[in-house]
C-alpha positions as CSV (number, residue, x, y, z in Angstrom):
1,M,-12.2,-48.7,-5.4
2,E,-12.9,-46.9,-2.2
3,S,-9.1,-45.8,-1.7
4,F,-9.1,-44.5,-5.2
5,R,-12.2,-42.2,-4.3
6,L,-10.9,-41.3,-0.9
7,K,-7.7,-40.2,-2.5
8,N,-9.4,-38.1,-5.2
9,I,-11.5,-36.4,-2.6
10,I,-8.5,-35.5,-0.6
11,I,-6.8,-34.2,-3.6
12,L,-9.8,-32.1,-4.3
13,I,-10.2,-30.6,-1.0
14,L,-6.2,-29.7,-0.8
15,A,-6.5,-28.1,-4.3
16,L,-9.5,-26.0,-2.9
17,M,-7.5,-24.8,0.1
18,N,-4.5,-24.1,-1.9
19,L,-7.0,-21.7,-4.0
20,C,-8.2,-20.1,-0.9
21,L,-4.9,-19.6,0.4
22,L,-3.7,-17.9,-3.0
23,G,-7.0,-15.8,-2.9
24,L,-6.1,-14.6,0.7
25,L,-2.4,-14.1,-0.6
26,G,-3.9,-11.8,-3.5
27,V,-5.9,-9.8,-0.8
28,R,-2.9,-9.3,1.4
29,L,-0.7,-8.1,-1.5
30,T,-3.5,-5.9,-2.8
31,T,-3.9,-4.3,0.7
32,G,-0.1,-3.8,1.0
33,Y,0.4,-2.0,-2.2
34,S,-2.6,0.4,-1.6
35,A,-1.2,1.0,2.0
36,Q,2.1,1.8,0.5
37,A,0.7,4.3,-2.1
38,E,-1.3,6.0,0.6
39,A,1.9,6.3,3.0
40,R,3.9,7.6,-0.2
41,Q,1.0,10.3,-0.8
42,Q,1.2,11.4,2.6
43,M,4.8,11.7,2.7
44,V,4.8,13.9,-0.4
45,Q,2.1,16.2,1.0
46,L,4.2,16.4,4.3
47,F,7.3,17.2,2.3
48,A,5.5,19.9,0.3
49,A,4.0,21.5,3.3
50,E,7.7,21.4,4.8
51,V,9.3,22.9,1.5
52,S,6.5,25.5,1.6
53,L,7.1,26.5,5.1
54,W,11.0,26.8,4.7
55,M,10.4,28.7,1.6
56,T,8.1,31.3,3.5
57,A,10.8,31.6,6.4
58,L,13.7,32.0,4.2
59,S,12.3,34.4,1.5
60,P,13.4,38.0,2.1
61,A,11.2,40.6,3.5
62,P,9.7,42.8,0.7
63,H,11.9,46.2,0.2
64,R,10.1,49.1,1.3
65,P,11.2,52.4,0.3
66,P,12.0,54.8,3.1
67,A,9.0,57.4,3.8
């Protein structure tokens, strides 16, 4: 009887530990996805700024009629 009870307690402890580890994995995945989304957004902003600079630098000067 005592070994049966001890075995059930150990199984319960292991199940709770697995639930905690699963929760930690979920938190890490969520953090990773949000960091990846933030990095993607920063790259889009950087690319847009770079394209804007190139377009400004490469655009022809406005034609001015001679005075």
